[in-house]
VEXGU-224691 format. One line per 3 residues: number of its first residue (from 1); for each residue x, y, z of C-alpha. Coordinates in nm, 3 decimals, m for minus. Each point is the difference from the previous one (the first is absolute). Layout:
NUM> X,Y,Z ~ ...
This chain:
1> m2.185,m0.254,0.399 ~ m0.215,0.059,0.293 ~ 0.015,m0.073,0.381
4> m0.222,m0.326,m0.036 ~ 0.273,m0.149,m0.242 ~ 0.295,0.025,0.247
7> 0.104,m0.343,0.143 ~ m0.095,m0.070,0.347 ~ 0.358,m0.065,0.092
10> 0.092,0.355,m0.086 ~ m0.300,0.143,0.204 ~ 0.080,m0.205,0.301
13> 0.371,0.145,m0.009 ~ m0.085,0.377,m0.054 ~ m0.337,0.026,0.179
16> m0.307,0.204,m0.087 ~ 0.045,0.220,m0.336 ~ m0.112,0.332,0.046
19> 0.063,0.146,m0.370 ~ 0.132,m0.147,m0.334 ~ 0.136,0.220,m0.271
22> 0.115,m0.077,m0.346 ~ 0.334,0.160,m0.123 ~ 0.133,0.022,m0.358
25> m0.022,m0.375,m0.115 ~ 0.280,m0.194,m0.179 ~ m0.055,m0.244,m0.292
28> 0.074,m0.316,0.191 ~ m0.193,0.023,0.339 ~ m0.275,0.170,0.181
31> 0.103,0.243,0.300 ~ m0.199,0.133,0.276 ~ 0.103,0.196,0.307
34> m0.171,m0.141,0.314 ~ m0.046,0.223,0.322 ~ m0.058,m0.148,0.342
37> m0.042,0.203,0.319 ~ 0.369,0.044,0.058 ~ 0.186,m0.101,m0.328
40> 0.007,0.001,m0.372 ~ 0.076,m0.293,m0.257 ~ 0.032,m0.058,m0.346
43> m0.151,m0.313,m0.145 ~ 0.072,m0.161,m0.353 ~ m0.197,m0.235,m0.185
46> 0.102,m0.190,m0.314 ~ m0.194,m0.259,m0.195 ~ 0.158,m0.332,m0.176
49> 0.331,m0.100,m0.170 ~ 0.275,0.232,m0.025 ~ m0.107,0.295,0.229
52> m0.079,m0.231,0.283 ~ 0.351,m0.134,m0.027 ~ 0.131,0.361,m0.027
55> m0.174,0.056,0.322 ~ 0.131,m0.265,0.175 ~ 0.355,0.097,m0.070
58> m0.080,0.342,0.106 ~ m0.097,m0.149,0.346 ~ 0.309,m0.191,0.026
61> 0.239,0.304,m0.112 ~ m0.166,0.220,0.259 ~ 0.075,m0.264,0.271
64> 0.383,m0.020,m0.107 ~ 0.022,0.363,m0.037 ~ m0.158,0.107,0.345
67> 0.352,0.010,0.175 ~ 0.178,0.188,m0.261 ~ m0.092,0.350,0.104
70> m0.154,0.093,m0.344 ~ m0.337,0.173,0.016 ~ m0.241,m0.279,m0.076
73> m0.324,m0.067,0.142 ~ m0.035,m0.269,0.282 ~ m0.186,m0.314,m0.119
76> m0.247,m0.186,0.216 ~ m0.167,m0.302,m0.208 ~ m0.048,m0.143,m0.335
79> m0.363,m0.176,m0.044 ~ m0.113,m0.239,m0.269 ~ m0.378,m0.007,m0.090
82> m0.099,m0.187,m0.286 ~ 0.196,0.122,m0.311 ~ 0.108,0.338,0.189
85> 0.262,0.099,0.248 ~ m0.015,0.294,0.245 ~ 0.308,0.165,0.143
88> m0.019,0.221,0.317 ~ 0.255,0.235,0.092 ~ 0.048,0.365,0.143
91> m0.114,0.305,m0.172 ~ 0.259,0.268,m0.069 ~ m0.116,0.360,0.004
94> 0.121,0.156,m0.305 ~ m0.067,0.008,m0.398 ~ 0.178,m0.144,m0.286
97> 0.284,0.208,m0.171 ~ m0.191,m0.051,m0.315 ~ m0.293,0.171,0.171
100> 0.221,0.265,0.154 ~ 0.159,0.107,m0.334 ~ m0.309,m0.019,m0.190
103> m0.133,0.285,0.213 ~ 0.259,0.234,m0.163 ~ 0.233,0.087,0.291
106> 0.229,0.296,m0.045 ~ 0.332,m0.077,m0.187 ~ 0.196,m0.016,0.313
109> m0.210,m0.188,0.184 ~ m0.052,m0.267,m0.291 ~ 0.364,m0.039,m0.033
112> 0.058,m0.063,0.362 ~ m0.262,m0.266,m0.014 ~ 0.184,m0.153,m0.294
115> 0.333,0.021,0.203 ~ m0.149,m0.165,0.288 ~ m0.131,m0.241,m0.229
118> 0.348,m0.107,m0.110 ~ 0.154,0.014,0.344 ~ m0.292,m0.242,0.099
121> 0.116,m0.270,m0.274 ~ 0.377,0.049,0.120 ~ m0.140,m0.091,0.337
124> m0.152,m0.317,m0.117 ~ 0.291,m0.109,m0.190 ~ 0.242,0.058,0.263
127> m0.212,m0.176,0.256 ~ 0.133,m0.358,0.096 ~ m0.230,m0.249,m0.193
130> m0.209,m0.234,0.231 ~ 0.150,m0.349,0.002 ~ m0.333,m0.125,m0.118
133> m0.022,0.200,m0.315 ~ 0.358,m0.111,m0.108 ~ m0.096,m0.379,m0.015
136> m0.045,m0.089,m0.376 ~ 0.116,m0.279,m0.234 ~ 0.064,0.284,m0.276
139> 0.130,0.339,m0.045 ~ m0.263,0.249,0.019 ~ m0.023,0.089,m0.387
142> 0.004,m0.363,m0.099 ~ m0.278,m0.064,0.259 ~ m0.192,0.298,m0.130
145> 0.038,m0.122,m0.376 ~ m0.143,m0.329,0.111 ~ m0.285,0.159,0.153
148> m0.064,0.227,m0.291 ~ m0.021,m0.315,m0.204 ~ m0.250,m0.160,0.238
151> m0.193,0.343,0.007 ~ m0.014,0.005,m0.383 ~ m0.146,m0.357,m0.015
154> m0.265,0.024,0.287 ~ m0.099,0.360,0.040 ~ m0.088,0.316,m0.202
157> 0.329,0.207,m0.031 ~ 0.132,0.300,m0.203 ~ 0.293,m0.178,m0.105
160> 0.024,m0.232,m0.316 ~ 0.165,m0.316,m0.095 ~ 0.240,0.222,m0.234
163> 0.090,0.213,0.317 ~ 0.085,m0.264,0.214 ~ 0.241,m0.174,m0.261
166> 0.153,0.335,m0.033 ~ 0.060,0.054,0.376 ~ 0.135,m0.362,0.038
169> 0.262,0.085,m0.261 ~ 0.077,0.337,0.116 ~ 0.056,m0.033,0.370
172> 0.223,0.275,0.130 ~ 0.304,m0.060,0.165 ~ m0.059,m0.098,0.374
175> 0.079,0.245,0.286 ~ 0.010,m0.050,0.353 ~ m0.348,m0.081,0.134
178> m0.183,0.170,0.291 ~ m0.325,0.008,0.183 ~ m0.252,0.129,m0.249
181> m0.351,0.105,0.031 ~ m0.094,m0.145,m0.341 ~ m0.275,0.267,m0.098
184> 0.169,0.336,0.115 ~ m0.241,0.243,m0.151 ~ m0.138,0.334,0.105
187> m0.324,m0.202,0.093 ~ 0.164,m0.196,0.254 ~ 0.188,0.277,0.222
190> m0.219,0.204,0.240 ~ 0.067,0.341,0.122 ~ m0.091,0.219,0.264
193> 0.076,0.364,0.036 ~ 0.280,m0.038,m0.244 ~ 0.162,m0.274,0.147
196> m0.040,m0.391,m0.107 ~ m0.203,m0.194,0.299 ~ m0.033,m0.309,m0.187
199> 0.099,m0.242,m0.262 ~ m0.282,m0.239,m0.101 ~ m0.073,m0.330,m0.239
202> 0.283,m0.202,0.055 ~ m0.111,m0.305,m0.201 ~ 0.319,0.019,m0.201
205> 0.267,0.029,0.276 ~ 0.272,m0.203,m0.071 ~ 0.397,m0.027,m0.012
208> 0.021,0.144,m0.366 ~ 0.131,0.224,m0.250 ~ m0.027,0.352,0.138
211> m0.019,0.168,m0.357 ~ m0.357,m0.149,m0.016 ~ m0.112,0.215,0.278
214> 0.169,0.309,m0.136 ~ m0.163,m0.077,m0.357 ~ m0.362,0.009,0.162
217> 0.081,0.285,0.227 ~ 0.068,0.238,m0.295 ~ m0.295,m0.094,m0.240
220> m0.131,0.302,m0.147 ~ m0.323,0.134,0.171 ~ m0.228,0.276,0.014
223> 0.221,0.290,0.173 ~ 0.267,m0.262,0.110 ~ 0.298,m0.116,m0.244
226> m0.140,0.192,m0.260 ~ 0.337,0.165,m0.036 ~ 0.376,m0.074,m0.009
229> 0.030,0.220,0.303 ~ m0.224,m0.217,0.230 ~ 0.214,m0.294,m0.122
232> 0.310,0.177,0.112 ~ m0.126,0.109,0.324 ~ m0.126,m0.339,0.063
235> 0.356,m0.171,m0.061 ~ 0.213,0.261,0.165 ~ m0.225,m0.076,0.327
238> 0.036,m0.384,m0.086 ~ 0.376,0.029,m0.031 ~ 0.084,m0.353,m0.065
241> m0.016,m0.011,m0.382 ~ m0.187,0.121,m0.274 ~ m0.165,m0.250,m0.248
244> 0.042,0.039,m0.392 ~ m0.267,0.018,m0.242 ~ 0.044,m0.348,m0.100
247> m0.010,m0.112,0.348 ~ m0.339,0.207,0.062 ~ m0.155,m0.139,m0.321
250> 0.092,m0.366,0.112 ~ m0.154,0.019,0.325 ~ m0.290,0.250,m0.029
253> m0.111,m0.046,m0.352 ~ 0.101,m0.385,m0.006 ~ m0.011,m0.188,0.304
256> m0.252,0.189,0.199 ~ m0.230,m0.083,m0.302 ~ m0.047,m0.331,0.141
259> m0.091,0.116,0.357
């Protein structure tokens, strides 16, 4: 991605770009930080199919969430150019929790960050869910299993036919749905000076099963959730419930494989 590629509609909205930089990239989009004379923006570009759909869902979700008080980026525009889509939103000054923890902070500082991560998820799950995200013909898990079937048929995913059959047969007992992030990982929470300042990548936002968020949040990573104590700190701060090993396996090692 370079400045010449950026759609005219976006350039007209933000004005002259004085600088462009490229933060750590994900697997589904290209991301750049744009600097103008008085502001910084983030632009995300996707190409084709499933990733374009996800970017559109993120744009909608950020609009719905803008009045909730959650620390989400302000979104400005979604542009379609050929087979690509471009999303323009505010830049939030922070680094991902993954980046922070990978730096090897002192134990007390690490544990404080994990505690804040747990409180952050509690805040999401206790936030009133926007009405637009509650509109669905199906229960969240049933809808996700249908999407998993579609993704397995039409896209390259990590899950298999055998796994999907197992997930359909072994659905956990339902619990009360809440607003969920849908991809609540240490990559998608931003911190600055030890405090959480942003939550990003909301394409999976829904009125859904909060155990899904809790499972993704506690995936083992380098210097994060690599010990029982990390999980204990997280769930003590989260305070709503603690998922079982079986629930973790169903959601993180099972359903997530199709997304």
